[in-house]
N, C-alpha and C positions, 0 to 999 in steps of 0.2 A: 583485577580488572581487565578488558581486553579490547582492543582496539583494531580494527580494520578498517583498509582503506577499500570502499567499493567501487569498482572499475567501471561498473557498470551504470553508475551515477553520473548526469552531467547537472550542469546550473544555468539558467537562465535570470537576469535582470529585469525587472520592471519597475522604472523610475517615473518622476514627475510630477507634477500639481497634480494629476487626476487618475494615479497610477491604484490607489484602492479604491477607488469608487470603479473604474475599471475592471480590475481584477473583481470587482465583487458582483459584477452584473453576468460574469460569466463562471463564475465558480461552484462548486456544490458546497463551498463550504461558506461561512460569513467571515470576511475578511476584514471587516471591522473589528473583531475579536484580536486579528494581527500584532504582535509587540515584541518590540526585542527579547531575545530570548522565548517567548510564546507564540509557535509554530503552530500551523493549522494542516492537518490533511485535506486533500481536496482531489477533485479532477474539474478538467475540460469536458461536457461530454457533447455529441451530435442532437440535432434538435431530436431524433428519434429518442434519446437517452441513452446511449451507449457510449461508453468510454473512448476517448480519444486518446488522453492520455490522464494518469493522476501524478500528483505531486505532492510535495510537504511545502510548502511556505512559511519564509520568517521575516519579519524587518529588520532593516540594519540600522544602527544608530547613526547619527550625522557622522561621528569621528571613523565608523566603518564605512561611508559613504553611502549613507541613507539607502530607499529604496527598498524593493522585496525581492529576496532572492528563491526562487524555485528549485527546487532538489526534485528534480526526476530522470525518468531512465534518458541514458545517454543516444539511445538509438533515434528517442520521439524528440530529441532534442530540437533540431531542423524542421519538423511538422507543426511543434507547439509554437516556436517560434513564425512560422508562417503562419500559424490561425489564429495568435494573437494580433498580429499586424493586418490581417483581414479586417478585423472586429473594430482595430483603434479609430478608424475614420479620424475624426478632429479631436478625438481625447489629447491632451497633452503629456503622454506617454514616452519615455523611451524604453525598446526592447532590444536586449543582446544575448547573444548565447556565449558564455564569459565560458565555457566548458574545455578550452583549450590552456586555460590557464588555474583555472580550478576545478577542483575535485570533493567529491563525500568522504566522509570518514566517520563509521559506527564507534561508538565503544559500550559498552554494556559492564554489569555488574555490580555488585553488594555499594561501590562508591561513587558509583558512574552518576547517577541524579545531583547534579548539582554543580557536578563538577566542570569547569571552564578552563581556556586556556586562551592565551596570547595570541596564539598563532593564526586563531580564523575566528570564524561567527558559532557560536556552540547555541546549540536547541533541543531540549527533552522533544524524544520522538512524539508525536502526538495522539499515534495510533495505539499506543498499548505502553506503557511503565516499564514491563519487564523487557521492551528492546532496547532500552536506554537512554542514550547522547547521541546526538549526530553534530558533527561539524565541518564547515565549509573550509577549506586550506586548500595551498597549492598542493598538488600529487606531493613533489619534491620536497617537502616539509613532515610528508607521513610520521618517520620516524620520530625526528625529533619533538614533533606532537605527542607523540604517545607517550615519548618519553617525560615531555610537560605535564601530562595529564596522570601521571605515573602509572599507565598501563602497557599492558605486554603487547606488542603489535604480532598479529596471527595474520594466517592467510584468509581471504574475503570467504571461501568456503566452510568457514568455522562457523563466521557471524550467520552464513546462509543456513546452517545448521540450525541455529541456534533461534531461526525466524522459523523455521519449519516446525519446531518440536514446541513454538509457542502457537502454531496454527496462522500463521499469519501471512496471508496469500502475497505475490507477487508476480506483479503485471508480466505478458510473455510467457512466463513458465506456469502458473495455473489460471490462467484466465488469459485471454488473446482479445486484443484490444481493437475496438470497434463492431465486439462481437458481443461483449458481457455487457449487462446493466449493473450498475452499484451496486443494488441489493446482491446480486449474483458473485461480485468479489470481496463480498462483506462490509463495503465501505458505510454502511448502516450501522453496524456494529463496532466499527472502529473509528468514530467517530469524523467521519469523511463526507457526511451529508448534514446540514444543517437544515431541519424540516421548518423552521421558524423565520429564515432569512427570507428574502424579498427574490423578486422571479433572477432566474439564469436560465439558460439555453438547457434545453432538455426536461425542464424542472417538472413542467406537468404529467409528464409520462415516471419520472420517479414519484412524485408525489401519488400517483394513483396506484404504482404497487406498492405502497406505502401503509396507505390507507385501508387498501385491499387485502391486503397482506396474501398478494398474489405472486409470491417469490419462491418461485416450484424448485428452482434449482441454488443451489452455495457452491464454495469452496468450503469443505471441510476436512478435519485432519482424519489421517488413516494410519493403521499401527499395523506393521509386518512382521515376521520373525526372523526372515534371512532371505535374500535374494531380492533386489528389491526391483518393483517392475519399473521399468522405463517409460519415461516421460511420454503422454502422450496415448500410453496403452488405455485401451478399454477397459472399464468395470464391466464387469457381467456377472448377472444372477441366472444360473443354469445359461440360457442361451441367449438373454435377454441383454445387451447393454444398458448401463442406465449414468452411464459417463465416464471422464478419462481422467486419467490418474496426472499430477501436475509433479511441483519436485518433490524429492525423498532425498533423507538422509537418516542414517543411523536407527534405522527402525521407526522412523517416523517420516511422512508423508503429507500430501494435501490432494484436495482431486472433488474436479467439480461434478455433485450428483445430482440428480432427480432425486429430493426426498420422500417425494411419494413412494416411488420406487424402493427407497432405502425404508420406507416405514414397512412397504408388504413384507421384503426380504427381511426385517427384523423380527415382525408380526409370525413370519412361517418359518421362525428358526434358517433360513438358506442364506447356505455360504457367497459370501463375494469374493472372487477373485479378478485379479488384474495379470493379463498376460500368464495367466497359469498359477498366481504367486497368491494365496490366500490373503485378504487383507479384513482389518476392521473398519468399522467406523465409530466415531466419537464424535460427540458436541465439543468444540472449543470454548475452555474454563470461562470468557469471556462473552458468550454467547448469549443472547437474550431471545433468540426466536424460536419458534416453537420448533419442538423437537419430537420424532415417533416416541411414544411412550409419555411424554408428558401432555398433562390437561392443556396446558396454554403455555403462550410464551410466557419468561421470566421476566418480573418488575424490574 
């Protein structure tokens, strides 16, 4: 088992009598299903349905301070706090940025699922079982926590390579905040959107895309043989651009691409390149959306 402290992650705590109801009215996920040890993946959207910030939310037991902890991108902690404060109105909630004292560690491998530590708040990554577990812990206790878990502490780029190989997007690298819709970031595929819950900001747009199956672009895995294309490099079919490369590692990568253009390229056996590097696209193993060459979306 391996563990990595993720320096790009911050922690926001939302607590108080109205915390669950408050968050449930804003997030794409159903906060009523969040419980200690049972996290959910979700996002806060603009009224136009674009992602402001995505996060993993877990509830703490009373002995751990109660409340809801949001594991989110550290550069977006302040905007998240400001947006939550804007929506708070008279709700009985407190909103705190705890990123100065708490960080997020990921740990994964055959023995990761169900393994917990007394050093922090543990929870399974709700996006995909292969991503393993996460724990909110003071960064200075990273080594002790990894040892307590029986994991080898490794650099964060090792975890990033693991994420990329699984085809899971990361905001800021594989899609742009305030510019991407949840379907484009595969949130509908990775348990980040609950289509049965009540209203939340941006819901109408997200529901319309879901029911009309109008997600033209998605982040999808790519494969290359050597010379990784640079992040942000346009993906081209001949002289036409169909998207851009996101994160890459060890022959695997992610790219936000127009699926209709991918379909045309595959149908015509037209090569795809990014900065002159030949790439191949594939459907992620966990994907249930329609893919070129398939009759319909997987069930």
